[in-house]
C-alpha positions as CSV (number, residue, x, y, z in Angstrom):
1,M,28.6,-49.3,-43.7
2,N,29.5,-48.6,-40.3
3,P,27.5,-45.9,-38.4
4,T,29.8,-43.1,-37.0
5,L,29.7,-42.4,-33.2
6,A,27.3,-39.5,-33.6
7,A,25.0,-41.8,-35.7
8,K,24.6,-44.1,-32.8
9,R,23.8,-41.6,-30.3
10,V,21.3,-39.9,-32.7
11,L,19.8,-43.7,-33.4
12,R,19.5,-44.3,-29.5
13,T,18.1,-41.1,-28.9
14,K,15.4,-41.4,-31.8
15,F,14.5,-44.9,-30.7
16,M,14.0,-44.0,-27.0
17,N,12.0,-40.9,-28.2
18,W,9.9,-43.4,-30.4
19,L,9.5,-45.9,-27.7
20,Y,8.3,-43.5,-24.9
21,E,5.4,-42.1,-27.6
22,A,5.0,-46.0,-28.5
23,T,4.2,-47.0,-24.7
24,D,2.8,-43.8,-23.4
25,G,5.8,-43.5,-21.2
26,S,4.4,-46.6,-19.2
27,E,7.0,-49.3,-17.6
28,L,4.4,-51.6,-17.9
29,A,3.7,-51.6,-21.7
30,S,6.1,-53.0,-24.4
31,T,6.0,-53.2,-28.1
32,K,7.7,-54.5,-31.2
33,P,11.0,-52.8,-32.6
34,E,10.0,-53.7,-36.1
35,A,7.3,-51.0,-35.8
36,F,10.4,-48.4,-35.4
37,L,11.9,-49.7,-38.8
38,N,8.5,-49.6,-40.4
39,E,7.8,-46.0,-39.4
40,T,11.2,-44.9,-40.6
41,A,11.3,-46.9,-43.6
42,T,14.3,-49.0,-43.1
43,A,12.7,-52.2,-42.4
44,D,14.3,-53.5,-45.5
45,D,17.8,-52.4,-45.0
46,P,20.1,-55.0,-43.5
47,D,22.3,-52.1,-42.0
48,A,19.6,-50.5,-40.4
49,V,18.3,-53.7,-38.6
50,R,21.7,-54.2,-37.6
51,A,22.4,-50.9,-36.2
52,L,19.1,-50.9,-34.5
53,A,19.6,-54.2,-32.7
54,D,23.1,-52.8,-31.4
55,A,21.3,-49.5,-30.2
56,I,19.0,-51.7,-28.2
57,K,21.8,-53.9,-27.0
58,F,23.5,-50.6,-25.7
59,L,20.1,-49.3,-24.1
60,E,19.7,-52.4,-22.3
61,G,23.3,-52.7,-21.1
62,E,22.4,-49.1,-19.5
63,Y,19.5,-50.2,-17.8
64,L,17.4,-47.9,-19.9
65,I,15.3,-50.5,-21.5
66,E,14.2,-54.4,-21.3
67,A,14.1,-56.6,-24.3
68,T,12.8,-60.0,-24.8
69,W,15.3,-62.0,-27.2
70,T,14.2,-64.8,-29.4
71,M,15.8,-66.1,-32.3
72,G,15.6,-63.1,-34.3
73,E,18.2,-60.4,-35.0
74,L,15.8,-58.0,-33.3
75,P,14.2,-58.7,-29.8
76,F,10.5,-59.8,-29.7
77,D,9.6,-56.9,-27.7
78,V,10.9,-53.9,-25.7
79,S,9.8,-52.0,-22.9
80,L,11.1,-48.8,-20.8
81,T,12.9,-49.3,-17.4
82,H,12.4,-46.8,-14.5
83,A,15.8,-45.3,-15.3
84,G,15.1,-45.1,-18.9
85,V,11.9,-43.2,-18.4
86,V,13.6,-40.7,-16.0
87,E,16.5,-40.2,-18.5
88,I,14.0,-39.6,-21.9
89,E,11.7,-37.3,-19.8
90,E,14.8,-35.3,-18.8
91,A,15.7,-35.1,-22.6
92,M,12.2,-34.3,-23.3
93,A,11.8,-31.4,-20.7
94,R,14.9,-30.0,-21.9
95,P,14.9,-30.6,-25.8
96,D,18.0,-28.3,-26.5
97,R,20.2,-30.0,-24.3
98,P,21.9,-33.5,-24.2
99,T,21.7,-36.0,-21.3
100,E,24.2,-38.8,-20.6
101,H,23.1,-40.9,-23.2
102,F,20.9,-38.9,-25.8
103,V,21.7,-36.0,-28.1
104,P,19.3,-33.0,-27.9
105,I,15.7,-34.3,-28.7
106,I,15.2,-31.4,-30.7
107,N,17.8,-32.3,-33.3
108,V,16.5,-36.0,-33.8
109,T,12.4,-35.7,-34.1
110,T,12.7,-34.4,-37.8
111,V,15.3,-36.7,-38.9
112,Q,13.7,-39.4,-41.7
113,G,14.7,-42.5,-43.1
114,S,18.1,-44.3,-42.4
115,I,20.8,-42.6,-40.3
116,I,23.5,-45.6,-41.2
117,G,26.7,-44.0,-42.2
118,S,25.2,-40.5,-41.4
119,Q,28.0,-37.8,-40.7
120,I,25.3,-36.1,-38.1
121,Q,27.6,-34.2,-35.3
122,Q,24.7,-32.9,-33.3
123,G,24.7,-32.9,-29.7
124,S,27.8,-33.5,-27.4
125,P,28.9,-37.1,-27.3
126,G,30.7,-36.5,-24.2
127,A,28.1,-34.6,-22.5
128,S,26.5,-35.7,-19.1
129,Q,24.9,-34.2,-16.2
130,S,26.3,-34.6,-12.8
131,G,26.3,-33.3,-9.1
132,T,28.4,-33.4,-6.4
133,I,28.0,-36.1,-3.6
134,T,30.1,-35.8,-0.6
135,V,31.6,-39.0,0.9
136,N,29.1,-39.0,3.4
137,Q,26.2,-38.8,1.2
138,R,28.1,-41.3,-1.0
139,E,28.0,-43.7,2.4
140,R,24.3,-42.8,3.2
141,F,23.3,-44.1,-0.4
142,Q,25.3,-47.3,-0.1
143,A,23.7,-47.9,3.4
144,F,20.3,-47.2,1.8
145,I,21.0,-49.6,-1.0
146,H,22.1,-52.3,1.3
147,A,18.9,-51.9,3.6
148,A,16.6,-52.0,0.5
149,R,18.3,-55.1,-0.6
150,Q,17.2,-56.6,2.4
151,A,13.7,-55.2,2.4
152,A,13.4,-56.9,-1.0
153,E,13.9,-60.5,0.0
154,V,10.9,-60.1,2.5
155,P,8.6,-62.6,1.1
156,E,5.6,-60.4,1.8
157,L,6.5,-58.3,-1.0
158,D,5.3,-58.6,-4.4
159,S,7.3,-60.3,-7.0
160,D,6.9,-57.8,-9.5
161,D,7.9,-55.3,-7.1
162,R,10.9,-57.1,-6.0
163,V,12.1,-57.5,-9.7
164,K,11.6,-53.8,-10.4
165,V,13.3,-52.8,-6.9
166,T,16.2,-55.1,-7.8
167,A,16.5,-53.6,-11.2
168,D,16.6,-50.0,-9.6
169,L,19.2,-50.9,-6.9
170,D,21.4,-52.1,-9.7
171,F,21.2,-49.0,-11.7
172,M,21.7,-47.0,-8.4
173,E,25.0,-48.9,-7.5
174,K,26.3,-48.4,-11.2
175,E,25.4,-44.5,-10.9
176,L,27.0,-44.4,-7.5
177,A,30.0,-45.9,-8.6
178,K,30.8,-43.2,-11.1
179,T,33.1,-40.5,-10.4
180,E,30.7,-38.0,-10.6
181,P,27.2,-39.7,-10.1
182,R,24.1,-38.0,-11.6
183,W,22.5,-36.4,-8.0
184,E,19.0,-36.0,-9.4
185,R,19.1,-39.3,-11.0
186,L,19.6,-41.2,-7.8
187,K,17.1,-39.0,-6.0
188,V,14.6,-40.0,-8.3
189,V,15.3,-43.6,-8.3
190,G,15.9,-44.0,-4.5
191,T,12.5,-42.3,-3.9
192,A,10.9,-44.8,-6.4
193,V,12.3,-47.8,-4.4
194,Q,11.4,-46.1,-0.8
195,T,7.6,-45.8,-2.2
196,I,7.5,-49.5,-3.7
197,L,9.2,-51.1,-0.2
198,L,7.2,-49.1,2.3
199,G,3.9,-49.0,0.3
200,G,4.1,-52.8,-0.4
201,L,5.4,-53.8,2.7
202,G,3.6,-51.5,4.9
203,D,0.4,-52.8,3.2
204,A,1.6,-56.5,3.8
205,L,3.2,-56.1,7.3
206,G,0.9,-53.3,8.7
207,G,2.5,-51.5,11.8
208,G,5.2,-54.2,12.4
209,I,7.1,-53.0,9.5
210,A,8.5,-50.1,11.6
211,S,10.3,-52.6,13.7
212,L,12.2,-54.3,11.1
213,P,16.0,-53.6,11.0
214,W,16.1,-52.2,8.0
215,H,13.1,-49.8,8.3
216,D,14.9,-46.9,9.6
217,A,17.6,-46.8,6.8
218,I,14.6,-47.1,4.3
219,A,12.2,-44.5,5.9
220,S,15.2,-41.7,6.0
221,L,16.3,-40.9,2.4
222,P,19.9,-40.6,2.1
223,W,19.6,-37.0,0.7
224,S,17.4,-35.2,3.1
């Protein structure tokens, strides 16, 4: 039986809430998605396995998680991205409200067993949180992203930091392309990018970092 749109959103929310708890909210930790099925007593339900695989693919496509896919129907392991931590913590901080991708947390924490084919209609599927960004602000964000990409290519930057910064910048570009970008989300991710670049490259290059052509664009956040 094909799950409804509402049921898909509930499953995505429930899985992200579980993943945050399973990894203690750390982007450095990963876990096996089969454990989610075991805890919800749906490991032997083929429909539940397929629905979870679809949910993971969706969350991965929205840059909220990272998954290592092998030969199985489910990935070998999954982990949270920075954007995923930001949104699920937003949902947890205001559990009675939906976010762009998730229904209210309060509505899924007591759901037990399979939700495949469920008629749950909790939350608002089209709900999102947004802020207004002026043309000048949009241009400043674009300049920040361009400069940050240049900075990320500096060989002195740690390779793990480069991967994280690149993923965050991809997310920022995707968000900025929306008609109504999420202002607070862009600020949080942009601040994280700035911290990594100035910290990592500052340690490696010392005072010389200030003379590099992209330094001012990175140091001056586009919303400040």
